[in-house]
MDAnalysis code that builds the backbone (N, CA, C; Angstrom):
import MDAnalysis as mda
import numpy as np

u = mda.Universe.empty(696, n_residues=232, atom_resindex=np.repeat(np.arange(232), 3), trajectory=True)
u.add_TopologyAttr("name", ["N", "CA", "C"] * 232)
u.add_TopologyAttr("resid", np.arange(1, 233))
u.add_TopologyAttr("resname", ["GLN", "ALA", "LEU", "LEU", "ALA", "ASN", "VAL", "ARG", "TYR", "ILE", "THR", "ILE", "ASP", "GLY", "PHE", "GLU", "PHE", "LYS", "ASP", "LEU", "TYR", "SER", "ARG", "ALA", "ILE", "ALA", "VAL", "ASN", "GLN", "LEU", "GLY", "ASP", "THR", "ASN", "TRP", "LEU", "ILE", "ARG", "ARG", "ASN", "HIS", "ILE", "HIS", "HIS", "ILE", "GLY", "ARG", "ILE", "CYS", "THR", "ASP", "THR", "ASP", "SER", "GLY", "ILE", "VAL", "GLY", "ILE", "ARG", "LEU", "GLY", "SER", "GLY", "ALA", "ASP", "ASN", "ALA", "ILE", "ILE", "GLU", "GLY", "ASN", "ARG", "ILE", "HIS", "ASP", "ILE", "GLY", "ARG", "LEU", "ALA", "PRO", "ALA", "GLU", "GLN", "GLY", "CYS", "SER", "PRO", "ALA", "THR", "SER", "PHE", "TYR", "GLN", "ASN", "HIS", "ASP", "HIS", "GLY", "LEU", "TYR", "ASN", "SER", "GLY", "THR", "PRO", "ASN", "VAL", "ILE", "VAL", "ARG", "ASN", "ASN", "ILE", "PHE", "TYR", "ASN", "CYS", "ASN", "ARG", "GLY", "TRP", "ALA", "ILE", "HIS", "SER", "PHE", "ASP", "GLY", "PRO", "ASP", "VAL", "VAL", "GLY", "LEU", "LYS", "VAL", "LEU", "ASN", "ASN", "THR", "PHE", "ALA", "PHE", "GLU", "ASN", "PRO", "TYR", "ARG", "GLN", "GLY", "HIS", "ILE", "LEU", "VAL", "PHE", "ASN", "ASN", "HIS", "THR", "ASN", "CYS", "GLU", "PHE", "SER", "ASN", "ASN", "ILE", "PHE", "TYR", "ASP", "PRO", "ILE", "LEU", "GLU", "SER", "LEU", "THR", "PHE", "GLY", "PRO", "TYR", "VAL", "PHE", "SER", "GLY", "ASN", "VAL", "VAL", "ARG", "ASN", "ASN", "ILE", "THR", "PHE", "GLY", "ALA", "VAL", "ILE", "THR", "THR", "THR", "ASN", "PRO", "ALA", "SER", "GLY", "VAL", "THR", "TYR", "SER", "GLY", "ASN", "ILE", "ASP", "ASN", "THR", "ASP", "PRO", "LEU", "LEU", "VAL", "ASP", "VAL", "SER", "VAL", "ASN", "ASP", "PHE", "HIS"])
u.atoms.positions = np.array([
    [187.748, 136.210, 88.989],
    [188.649, 135.717, 87.956],
    [189.220, 136.893, 87.186],
    [190.530, 136.928, 87.039],
    [191.172, 137.954, 86.235],
    [191.446, 137.392, 84.851],
    [190.834, 137.949, 83.816],
    [191.026, 137.504, 82.438],
    [191.213, 138.757, 81.593],
    [192.468, 139.132, 81.383],
    [192.778, 140.387, 80.725],
    [193.584, 140.128, 79.467],
    [193.561, 141.086, 78.533],
    [194.244, 140.885, 77.261],
    [194.860, 142.185, 76.781],
    [196.000, 142.043, 76.083],
    [196.679, 143.157, 75.441],
    [197.022, 144.275, 76.423],
    [197.549, 143.869, 77.572],
    [197.985, 144.851, 78.561],
    [199.375, 144.456, 79.054],
    [200.161, 145.445, 79.441],
    [201.546, 145.216, 79.830],
    [201.821, 145.802, 81.213],
    [202.842, 145.252, 81.852],
    [203.318, 145.755, 83.137],
    [202.191, 145.814, 84.170],
    [201.508, 144.683, 84.309],
    [200.435, 144.541, 85.291],
    [200.974, 143.782, 86.493],
    [200.630, 144.221, 87.703],
    [200.942, 143.496, 88.929],
    [199.647, 143.054, 89.594],
    [199.554, 141.765, 89.914],
    [198.447, 141.226, 90.709],
    [199.066, 140.742, 92.009],
    [198.780, 141.414, 93.096],
    [199.545, 141.249, 94.337],
    [198.592, 141.132, 95.524],
    [198.659, 139.989, 96.226],
    [198.026, 139.877, 97.527],
    [196.552, 139.529, 97.526],
    [196.033, 138.962, 96.446],
    [194.630, 138.587, 96.380],
    [194.423, 137.127, 96.813],
    [193.191, 136.811, 97.159],
    [192.767, 135.427, 97.307],
    [191.784, 135.104, 96.190],
    [192.086, 134.023, 95.451],
    [191.206, 133.512, 94.404],
    [190.768, 132.116, 94.833],
    [189.479, 131.873, 94.953],
    [189.023, 130.558, 95.388],
    [187.647, 130.257, 94.811],
    [187.328, 128.965, 94.757],
    [185.992, 128.480, 94.393],
    [185.557, 128.967, 93.020],
    [186.504, 129.009, 92.085],
    [186.194, 129.413, 90.720],
    [186.037, 128.184, 89.828],
    [185.373, 128.387, 88.684],
    [185.004, 127.255, 87.842],
    [186.189, 126.653, 87.102],
    [187.064, 127.496, 86.504],
    [188.074, 126.904, 85.628],
    [189.471, 127.479, 85.780],
    [189.636, 128.750, 86.165],
    [190.964, 129.316, 86.307],
    [190.878, 130.587, 87.138],
    [191.985, 130.903, 87.800],
    [192.022, 132.117, 88.603],
    [192.560, 133.287, 87.809],
    [193.718, 133.100, 87.169],
    [194.361, 134.175, 86.410],
    [194.764, 133.621, 85.056],
    [194.360, 134.296, 83.987],
    [194.713, 133.874, 82.641],
    [195.308, 135.055, 81.886],
    [196.565, 134.896, 81.466],
    [197.260, 135.915, 80.678],
    [197.404, 135.314, 79.289],
    [196.590, 135.752, 78.353],
    [196.338, 134.945, 77.166],
    [196.907, 135.458, 75.862],
    [196.998, 136.753, 75.695],
    [197.135, 137.281, 74.342],
    [198.535, 137.792, 74.043],
    [198.841, 137.894, 72.738],
    [200.043, 138.595, 72.314],
    [200.002, 140.023, 72.848],
    [201.101, 140.455, 73.398],
    [201.148, 141.784, 73.992],
    [200.933, 141.806, 75.483],
    [200.513, 140.666, 76.068],
    [200.356, 140.595, 77.526],
    [201.714, 140.307, 78.156],
    [202.599, 141.281, 78.169],
    [203.974, 141.051, 78.582],
    [204.263, 141.690, 79.935],
    [205.318, 141.181, 80.585],
    [205.863, 141.785, 81.800],
    [204.841, 141.838, 82.943],
    [204.151, 140.735, 83.155],
    [203.241, 140.632, 84.290],
    [203.994, 140.154, 85.520],
    [203.569, 140.656, 86.684],
    [204.075, 140.201, 87.972],
    [202.884, 139.699, 88.777],
    [202.880, 138.392, 89.070],
    [201.796, 137.770, 89.837],
    [202.420, 137.261, 91.129],
    [202.153, 137.931, 92.241],
    [202.885, 137.614, 93.458],
    [201.994, 137.667, 94.702],
    [202.358, 136.865, 95.671],
    [201.782, 136.862, 97.013],
    [200.275, 136.653, 97.011],
    [199.779, 135.889, 96.037],
    [198.358, 135.565, 95.986],
    [198.115, 134.173, 96.571],
    [196.914, 133.974, 97.062],
    [196.473, 132.664, 97.548],
    [195.430, 132.146, 96.564],
    [195.792, 131.113, 95.819],
    [194.957, 130.584, 94.739],
    [194.614, 129.145, 95.087],
    [193.335, 128.859, 95.306],
    [193.005, 127.524, 95.799],
    [191.555, 127.148, 95.482],
    [191.329, 125.851, 95.492],
    [190.014, 125.273, 95.219],
    [189.420, 125.848, 93.927],
    [190.187, 125.641, 92.861],
    [189.784, 126.066, 91.528],
    [189.299, 124.836, 90.757],
    [188.094, 124.931, 90.176],
    [187.577, 123.848, 89.349],
    [187.189, 122.601, 90.111],
    [186.769, 122.736, 91.351],
    [186.386, 121.566, 92.138],
    [184.942, 121.186, 91.819],
    [184.789, 120.691, 90.584],
    [183.478, 120.337, 90.041],
    [183.579, 118.971, 89.374],
    [182.441, 118.393, 89.075],
    [182.386, 117.139, 88.315],
    [182.173, 117.492, 86.850],
    [183.158, 117.187, 86.016],
    [183.079, 117.575, 84.612],
    [183.898, 116.618, 83.757],
    [183.510, 116.512, 82.487],
    [184.287, 115.761, 81.506],
    [184.870, 116.672, 80.436],
    [184.952, 117.955, 80.703],
    [185.536, 118.861, 79.722],
    [186.992, 118.483, 79.441],
    [187.397, 118.649, 78.176],
    [188.807, 118.414, 77.849],
    [189.626, 119.694, 77.968],
    [189.001, 120.788, 78.390],
    [189.736, 122.028, 78.656],
    [190.346, 121.959, 80.049],
    [191.613, 122.319, 80.140],
    [192.290, 122.241, 81.418],
    [191.783, 123.266, 82.415],
    [191.728, 122.858, 83.665],
    [191.420, 123.734, 84.782],
    [192.745, 124.105, 85.439],
    [192.990, 125.404, 85.662],
    [194.310, 125.830, 86.138],
    [194.195, 126.953, 87.149],
    [195.235, 127.051, 87.989],
    [195.333, 128.209, 88.857],
    [195.763, 129.437, 88.078],
    [196.883, 129.316, 87.329],
    [197.392, 130.400, 86.490],
    [197.680, 129.829, 85.112],
    [197.210, 130.513, 84.075],
    [197.518, 130.112, 82.705],
    [198.272, 131.240, 82.006],
    [199.425, 130.920, 81.449],
    [200.202, 131.870, 80.672],
    [200.144, 131.462, 79.207],
    [199.606, 132.333, 78.358],
    [199.557, 132.073, 76.935],
    [200.883, 132.387, 76.267],
    [200.976, 132.059, 74.990],
    [202.256, 132.147, 74.272],
    [202.732, 133.574, 74.079],
    [201.870, 134.560, 74.299],
    [202.296, 135.942, 74.160],
    [202.680, 136.622, 75.454],
    [202.606, 135.887, 76.574],
    [202.795, 136.501, 77.897],
    [204.270, 136.504, 78.299],
    [205.108, 137.109, 77.482],
    [206.554, 137.097, 77.713],
    [206.909, 137.764, 79.044],
    [207.998, 137.274, 79.638],
    [208.630, 137.933, 80.780],
    [207.735, 138.006, 82.016],
    [206.876, 137.027, 82.203],
    [206.039, 136.986, 83.401],
    [206.865, 136.499, 84.593],
    [206.546, 137.028, 85.773],
    [207.134, 136.561, 87.025],
    [206.008, 136.063, 87.924],
    [206.124, 134.806, 88.355],
    [205.161, 134.191, 89.272],
    [205.915, 133.988, 90.576],
    [205.569, 134.740, 91.615],
    [206.450, 134.830, 92.777],
    [205.659, 134.849, 94.087],
    [206.053, 133.964, 95.004],
    [205.549, 134.027, 96.368],
    [204.081, 133.696, 96.518],
    [203.513, 132.940, 95.583],
    [202.106, 132.558, 95.665],
    [201.952, 131.219, 96.385],
    [200.768, 130.996, 96.916],
    [200.389, 129.711, 97.506],
    [199.263, 129.153, 96.646],
    [199.525, 128.038, 95.969],
    [198.606, 127.499, 94.961],
    [198.304, 126.057, 95.323],
    [197.042, 125.740, 95.556],
    [196.722, 124.380, 96.010],
    [195.269, 124.017, 95.723],
    [195.025, 122.718, 95.761],
    [193.684, 122.156, 95.548],
    [193.085, 122.659, 94.234],
    [193.823, 122.341, 93.168],
    [193.422, 122.716, 91.818],
    [192.922, 121.464, 91.101],
    [191.772, 121.555, 90.433],
    [191.340, 120.455, 89.581],
    [190.005, 119.851, 89.950],
    [189.463, 119.164, 88.976],
    [188.109, 118.612, 89.048],
    [188.020, 117.446, 90.017],
    [186.793, 117.030, 90.266],
    [186.541, 115.907, 91.156],
    [186.870, 114.592, 90.464],
    [187.387, 113.658, 91.220],
    [187.675, 112.303, 90.744],
    [186.482, 111.400, 91.043],
    [186.485, 110.184, 90.502],
    [185.380, 109.269, 90.784],
    [185.146, 109.102, 92.286],
    [183.882, 109.125, 92.651],
    [183.399, 108.945, 94.031],
    [183.554, 110.190, 94.896],
    [184.229, 111.226, 94.412],
    [184.273, 112.471, 95.167],
    [182.944, 113.200, 95.006],
    [182.273, 113.423, 96.109],
    [180.980, 114.118, 96.107],
    [180.017, 113.499, 95.096],
    [180.108, 112.170, 94.945],
    [179.212, 111.458, 94.052],
    [179.546, 111.569, 92.582],
    [180.728, 112.092, 92.245],
    [181.106, 112.275, 90.839],
    [181.369, 110.928, 90.171],
    [180.932, 110.815, 88.926],
    [181.169, 109.605, 88.143],
    [181.527, 110.005, 86.717],
    [182.758, 110.432, 86.478],
    [183.135, 110.918, 85.147],
    [183.124, 109.806, 84.101],
    [182.833, 110.201, 82.856],
    [182.786, 109.248, 81.752],
    [184.117, 109.129, 81.028],
    [185.055, 110.032, 81.305],
    [186.381, 110.009, 80.677],
    [187.444, 109.944, 81.768],
    [188.692, 109.846, 81.341],
    [189.811, 109.856, 82.298],
    [190.495, 111.217, 82.366],
    [189.834, 112.272, 81.885],
    [190.456, 113.589, 81.882],
    [190.778, 114.078, 83.293],
    [190.060, 113.578, 84.286],
    [190.313, 113.986, 85.664],
    [191.715, 113.589, 86.134],
    [192.385, 112.720, 85.407],
    [193.687, 112.233, 85.852],
    [194.832, 113.189, 85.550],
    [194.701, 114.026, 84.515],
    [195.899, 114.775, 84.098],
    [195.636, 116.069, 83.342],
    [194.446, 116.630, 83.421],
    [194.142, 117.821, 82.623],
    [194.262, 119.140, 83.388],
    [194.444, 119.110, 84.686],
    [194.306, 120.320, 85.502],
    [195.597, 120.596, 86.276],
    [196.035, 121.873, 86.296],
    [197.382, 122.195, 86.761],
    [197.406, 123.445, 87.628],
    [198.423, 123.522, 88.480],
    [198.633, 124.744, 89.241],
    [198.999, 125.906, 88.341],
    [200.014, 125.695, 87.499],
    [200.473, 126.696, 86.528],
    [200.626, 126.017, 85.182],
    [199.971, 126.563, 84.158],
    [200.100, 126.037, 82.805],
    [200.822, 127.072, 81.948],
    [201.964, 126.681, 81.433],
    [202.776, 127.557, 80.584],
    [202.631, 127.103, 79.144],
    [201.910, 127.881, 78.360],
    [201.611, 127.501, 76.983],
    [202.609, 128.156, 76.029],
    [203.853, 127.659, 76.071],
    [204.871, 128.154, 75.156],
    [205.388, 129.534, 75.472],
    [205.227, 129.989, 76.702],
    [205.589, 131.357, 77.062],
    [207.090, 131.478, 77.315],
    [207.774, 132.439, 76.702],
    [209.220, 132.585, 76.918],
    [209.548, 133.443, 78.132],
    [210.719, 133.167, 78.706],
    [211.312, 134.013, 79.741],
    [210.408, 134.192, 80.956],
    [209.815, 133.101, 81.405],
    [208.995, 133.110, 82.613],
    [209.868, 132.740, 83.810],
    [209.676, 133.440, 84.920],
    [210.339, 133.111, 86.178],
    [209.279, 132.681, 87.180],
    [209.456, 131.493, 87.745],
    [208.557, 130.962, 88.766],
    [209.407, 130.736, 90.016],
    [209.224, 131.574, 91.052],
    [210.126, 131.477, 92.190],
    [209.402, 131.716, 93.520],
    [209.869, 130.993, 94.531],
    [209.420, 131.184, 95.911],
    [207.921, 130.941, 96.093],
    [207.361, 130.023, 95.322],
    [205.952, 129.650, 95.463],
    [205.827, 128.336, 96.223],
    [204.625, 128.081, 96.736],
    [204.273, 126.795, 97.326],
    [203.122, 126.214, 96.518],
    [203.327, 125.004, 96.002],
    [202.297, 124.276, 95.262],
    [202.000, 122.975, 96.009],
    [200.739, 122.693, 96.282],
    [200.399, 121.382, 96.837],
    [198.962, 121.003, 96.474],
    [198.727, 119.706, 96.527],
    [197.428, 119.138, 96.149],
    [196.999, 119.546, 94.741],
    [197.961, 119.547, 93.836],
    [197.646, 119.705, 92.410],
    [197.603, 118.291, 91.827],
    [196.599, 117.543, 92.229],
    [196.600, 116.098, 91.983],
    [195.624, 115.661, 90.895],
    [195.326, 116.583, 89.978],
    [194.578, 116.231, 88.768],
    [195.389, 116.575, 87.520],
    [196.674, 116.749, 87.738],
    [197.615, 117.065, 86.668],
    [198.965, 117.296, 87.299],
    [199.596, 118.426, 87.006],
    [200.911, 118.749, 87.542],
    [200.887, 120.127, 88.185],
    [201.759, 120.337, 89.145],
    [201.893, 121.673, 89.714],
    [202.287, 122.673, 88.631],
    [203.239, 122.280, 87.779],
    [203.620, 123.087, 86.616],
    [203.615, 122.191, 85.385],
    [202.892, 122.613, 84.366],
    [202.897, 121.924, 83.077],
    [203.361, 122.928, 82.030],
    [204.527, 122.689, 81.454],
    [205.083, 123.575, 80.435],
    [205.000, 122.868, 79.096],
    [204.095, 123.337, 78.228],
    [203.730, 122.583, 77.034],
    [202.982, 123.506, 76.084],
    [202.806, 123.032, 74.852],
    [201.925, 123.676, 73.884],
    [202.589, 124.927, 73.323],
    [201.983, 125.464, 72.295],
    [202.493, 126.672, 71.688],
    [203.870, 126.466, 71.071],
    [204.650, 127.561, 70.923],
    [206.002, 127.463, 70.358],
    [206.966, 126.870, 71.375],
    [208.212, 126.715, 70.967],
    [209.229, 126.225, 71.882],
    [209.337, 127.146, 73.092],
    [209.645, 126.556, 74.247],
    [209.807, 127.326, 75.473],
    [211.280, 127.686, 75.646],
    [211.546, 128.970, 75.821],
    [212.909, 129.466, 75.991],
    [212.984, 130.235, 77.312],
    [214.007, 129.944, 78.112],
    [214.307, 130.779, 79.263],
    [213.407, 130.626, 80.459],
    [212.680, 129.523, 80.578],
    [211.867, 129.271, 81.772],
    [212.792, 129.020, 82.960],
    [212.502, 129.677, 84.102],
    [213.277, 129.469, 85.319],
    [212.324, 129.124, 86.458],
    [212.538, 127.947, 87.042],
    [211.738, 127.480, 88.175],
    [212.688, 127.370, 89.358],
    [212.573, 128.311, 90.314],
    [213.601, 128.501, 91.331],
    [212.985, 128.610, 92.726],
    [213.546, 127.873, 93.682],
    [213.248, 128.080, 95.107],
    [211.777, 127.853, 95.459],
    [211.126, 126.912, 94.800],
    [209.733, 126.596, 95.089],
    [209.638, 125.329, 95.937],
    [208.486, 125.161, 96.582],
    [208.164, 123.926, 97.292],
    [206.949, 123.290, 96.628],
    [207.081, 121.992, 96.305],
    [206.002, 121.218, 95.696],
    [205.682, 120.055, 96.629],
    [204.401, 119.794, 96.854],
    [204.068, 118.720, 97.794],
    [202.869, 117.903, 97.323],
    [203.011, 116.601, 97.510],
    [201.988, 115.571, 97.382],
    [201.761, 115.139, 95.928],
    [201.444, 113.886, 95.824],
    [201.406, 113.230, 94.518],
    [200.089, 113.428, 93.792],
    [200.178, 113.364, 92.481],
    [199.026, 113.040, 91.650],
    [198.981, 111.514, 91.587],
    [197.930, 110.876, 92.098],
    [197.933, 109.412, 92.143],
    [197.900, 108.747, 90.771],
    [197.654, 109.532, 89.722],
    [197.494, 108.965, 88.385],
    [198.696, 109.190, 87.475],
    [199.579, 110.117, 87.823],
    [200.699, 110.462, 86.956],
    [201.936, 110.730, 87.811],
    [203.105, 110.578, 87.226],
    [204.326, 110.819, 87.964],
    [204.804, 112.252, 87.772],
    [205.534, 112.721, 88.788],
    [206.166, 114.034, 88.696],
    [205.321, 115.171, 89.225],
    [206.010, 116.226, 89.648],
    [205.365, 117.492, 90.005],
    [205.412, 118.493, 88.857],
    [206.403, 118.351, 87.978],
    [206.541, 119.245, 86.824],
    [206.605, 118.392, 85.566],
    [205.805, 118.754, 84.567],
    [205.856, 118.092, 83.267],
    [206.406, 119.076, 82.239],
    [207.505, 118.700, 81.601],
    [208.154, 119.518, 80.576],
    [207.963, 118.773, 79.266],
    [207.093, 119.300, 78.392],
    [206.570, 118.420, 77.348],
    [206.557, 119.004, 75.952],
    [207.403, 119.964, 75.671],
    [207.720, 120.271, 74.281],
    [209.161, 120.766, 74.240],
    [209.616, 121.311, 73.144],
    [211.015, 121.720, 73.035],
    [211.322, 122.843, 74.034],
    [212.368, 122.639, 74.842],
    [212.764, 123.630, 75.845],
    [214.248, 123.956, 75.666],
    [214.551, 125.253, 75.694],
    [215.922, 125.722, 75.498],
    [216.289, 126.717, 76.592],
    [217.485, 126.530, 77.168],
    [218.037, 127.462, 78.157],
    [217.096, 127.681, 79.331],
    [216.553, 126.590, 79.857],
    [215.684, 126.645, 81.018],
    [216.425, 126.141, 82.251],
    [215.952, 126.545, 83.428],
    [216.630, 126.193, 84.675],
    [215.610, 125.769, 85.727],
    [215.929, 124.669, 86.425],
    [215.116, 124.171, 87.526],
    [216.059, 123.985, 88.713],
    [216.056, 124.943, 89.653],
    [217.079, 124.948, 90.698],
    [216.490, 125.257, 92.068],
    [217.099, 124.634, 93.094],
    [216.835, 124.959, 94.499],
    [215.380, 124.738, 94.904],
    [214.734, 123.752, 94.315],
    [213.353, 123.429, 94.656],
    [213.294, 122.242, 95.611],
    [212.214, 122.185, 96.391],
    [211.889, 121.025, 97.216],
    [210.707, 120.307, 96.581],
    [210.877, 119.013, 96.350],
    [209.808, 118.168, 95.811],
    [209.470, 117.127, 96.879],
    [208.313, 117.259, 97.479],
    [207.926, 116.376, 98.576],
    [206.864, 115.382, 98.102],
    [207.250, 114.119, 98.018],
    [206.329, 113.006, 97.791],
    [205.610, 113.036, 96.439],
    [206.334, 113.218, 95.323],
    [205.721, 112.928, 94.024],
    [205.767, 111.430, 93.753],
    [205.127, 110.978, 92.706],
    [205.257, 109.582, 92.269],
    [206.497, 109.464, 91.376],
    [207.410, 108.623, 91.756],
    [208.595, 108.211, 90.997],
    [209.634, 109.299, 90.800],
    [209.218, 110.491, 90.380],
    [210.190, 111.514, 90.006],
    [209.607, 112.898, 90.203],
    [210.490, 113.880, 90.237],
    [210.069, 115.276, 90.373],
    [209.765, 115.919, 89.024],
    [210.682, 115.715, 88.081],
    [210.570, 116.308, 86.752],
    [210.326, 115.216, 85.720],
    [209.288, 115.383, 84.928],
    [208.988, 114.451, 83.851],
    [209.227, 115.163, 82.521],
    [210.093, 114.597, 81.702],
    [210.417, 115.189, 80.408],
    [209.747, 114.391, 79.296],
    [209.151, 115.111, 78.349],
    [208.563, 114.459, 77.194],
    [209.600, 114.184, 76.117],
    [209.195, 113.487, 75.071],
    [210.141, 113.077, 74.013],
    [210.355, 114.180, 72.982],
    [210.928, 115.281, 73.426],
    [211.109, 116.417, 72.537],
    [212.574, 116.826, 72.507],
    [212.871, 117.997, 71.966],
    [214.244, 118.467, 71.807],
    [214.574, 119.421, 72.951],
    [215.691, 119.140, 73.626],
    [216.124, 119.973, 74.747],
    [217.544, 120.465, 74.479],
    [217.793, 121.721, 74.868],
    [219.117, 122.287, 74.631],
    [219.440, 123.327, 75.705],
    [220.580, 123.154, 76.362],
    [221.051, 124.164, 77.293],
    [220.281, 124.270, 78.588],
    [219.599, 123.208, 79.005],
    [218.798, 123.247, 80.223],
    [219.592, 122.734, 81.420],
    [219.268, 123.258, 82.609],
    [220.003, 122.938, 83.826],
    [219.023, 122.516, 84.909],
    [219.355, 121.408, 85.607],
    [218.598, 120.945, 86.768],
    [219.602, 120.772, 87.901],
    [219.534, 121.628, 88.921],
    [220.593, 121.581, 89.926],
    [220.087, 121.979, 91.317],
    [220.704, 121.371, 92.310],
    [220.516, 121.736, 93.719],
    [219.063, 121.608, 94.178],
    [218.358, 120.603, 93.663],
    [217.010, 120.305, 94.122],
    [217.046, 119.133, 95.095],
    [216.031, 119.029, 95.945],
    [215.909, 117.897, 96.856],
    [214.542, 117.257, 96.666],
    [214.520, 115.930, 96.620],
    [213.292, 115.173, 96.402],
    [213.112, 114.172, 97.531],
    [211.913, 114.128, 98.087],
    [211.590, 113.156, 99.123],
    [210.640, 112.107, 98.556],
    [210.999, 110.842, 98.732],
    [210.139, 109.749, 98.296],
    [210.220, 109.442, 96.821],
    [211.231, 109.995, 96.140],
    [211.381, 109.787, 94.697],
    [212.762, 110.290, 94.297],
    [213.001, 110.339, 92.987],
    [214.259, 110.874, 92.462],
    [213.965, 112.111, 91.629],
    [215.014, 112.801, 91.247],
    [214.797, 114.035, 90.493],
    [214.136, 113.741, 89.153],
    [214.574, 112.691, 88.449],
    [213.912, 112.307, 87.202],
    [214.270, 110.881, 86.829],
    [213.331, 110.215, 86.204],
    [213.597, 108.912, 85.583],
    [213.501, 109.008, 84.072],
    [212.939, 110.096, 83.582],
    [212.724, 110.258, 82.139],
    [213.759, 111.220, 81.566],
    [215.019, 110.823, 81.619],
    [216.075, 111.693, 81.127],
    [215.972, 111.885, 79.616],
    [216.003, 113.134, 79.156],
    [216.099, 113.336, 77.705],
    [217.427, 112.793, 77.181],
    [217.468, 112.516, 75.909],
    [218.690, 111.988, 75.312],
    [219.845, 112.970, 75.457],
    [219.555, 114.246, 75.420],
    [220.589, 115.274, 75.548],
    [219.910, 116.584, 75.895],
    [220.745, 117.581, 76.199],
    [220.209, 118.921, 76.370],
    [219.827, 119.300, 77.776],
    [220.049, 118.404, 78.769],
    [219.780, 118.719, 80.168],
    [220.995, 118.315, 80.993],
    [221.511, 119.240, 81.798],
    [222.649, 118.990, 82.668],
    [222.177, 118.954, 84.112],
    [222.609, 117.922, 84.864],
    [222.210, 117.747, 86.258],
    [223.421, 117.948, 87.161],
    [223.205, 118.631, 88.308],
    [224.277, 118.747, 89.296],
    [223.687, 119.071, 90.667],
    [224.259, 118.474, 91.694],
    [223.925, 118.817, 93.067],
    [222.543, 118.441, 93.531],
    [221.834, 117.573, 92.819],
    [220.491, 117.172, 93.227],
    [220.566, 116.055, 94.268],
    [219.612, 116.035, 95.194],
    [219.588, 115.061, 96.268],
    [218.275, 114.290, 96.173],
    [218.379, 112.968, 96.016],
    [217.199, 112.117, 95.850],
    [216.825, 111.444, 97.160],
    [215.520, 111.101, 97.278],
    [215.028, 110.251, 98.370],
    [215.521, 110.716, 99.737],
    [215.405, 112.005, 99.998],
    [215.902, 112.583, 101.246],
    [214.842, 113.510, 101.845],
    [214.597, 113.346, 103.135],
    [213.590, 114.146, 103.827],
    [214.090, 115.584, 103.968],
    [213.354, 116.581, 103.476],
    [213.785, 117.974, 103.622],
    [213.464, 118.569, 104.988],
    [212.835, 117.776, 105.875],
    [212.564, 118.207, 107.251],
    [211.638, 119.417, 107.295],
    [210.554, 119.330, 106.558],
    [209.508, 120.351, 106.635],
    [208.825, 120.270, 108.005],
    [208.280, 121.375, 108.465],
    [207.796, 121.451, 109.848],
    [206.665, 120.469, 110.113],
    [205.585, 120.522, 109.319],
    [204.452, 119.622, 109.562],
    [203.577, 119.581, 108.311],
    [203.838, 118.604, 107.452],
    [203.084, 118.538, 106.197],
    [201.629, 118.149, 106.428],
    [201.308, 117.559, 107.583],
    [199.921, 117.165, 107.854],
    [199.000, 118.373, 107.979],
    [199.563, 119.538, 108.285],
    [198.777, 120.780, 108.345],
    [199.296, 121.786, 107.321],
    [199.998, 121.281, 106.311],
    [200.496, 122.114, 105.203],
    [201.403, 123.250, 105.671],
    [202.229, 122.938, 106.667],
    [203.251, 123.883, 107.109],
    [204.559, 123.451, 106.466],
    [204.970, 124.175, 105.430],
    [206.124, 123.788, 104.627],
    [207.391, 124.574, 104.963],
    [207.425, 125.216, 106.128],
    [208.678, 125.823, 106.563],
    [209.730, 124.723, 106.718],
])
């Protein structure tokens, strides 16, 4: 597990992170700026029986981690056990939505591009929430696959977001929609040129502040073989 603080211009490139308790990479503190996290294989994180209300994540970006780039990673099988998995019997419903592939806690100017996210089915592949308003988030050219059976969407955008972009992504088989927007303030955001299979780009349109163009709903992207996680 990489858990570093108050460091800048760090590159984490080409590692495998697996079988960890709660998170693979956490960039937490003010001053943790300009990180590049690329070409890592992050999987089977937090596969335990627990009722903790702390989220289990592949990558966590804190509110001070400005200008991070998350690029070319393969992130999958993130999150705790559900009822009946390996005999688990949780006392709460936290297993339904607390654990994520990437958790963005109010971090500005983050770029998430050319990643593959799948089996993030105890929360969302990307959850952008918490902390201050999110400015300048860019989610570009990623592939997202398979549903969370308890919640809709592959991406949850759940506080004030300004000048963010979600473009050229493939969303394969989410529940109902690809992007879920919370009841917050949005301004200058763009959702364009995405393709969704088995759902639509969004059903939870904000009242204003998001512009849509060129998105294709309910269309097979012709991936090679999702049964063996080949997303070419």
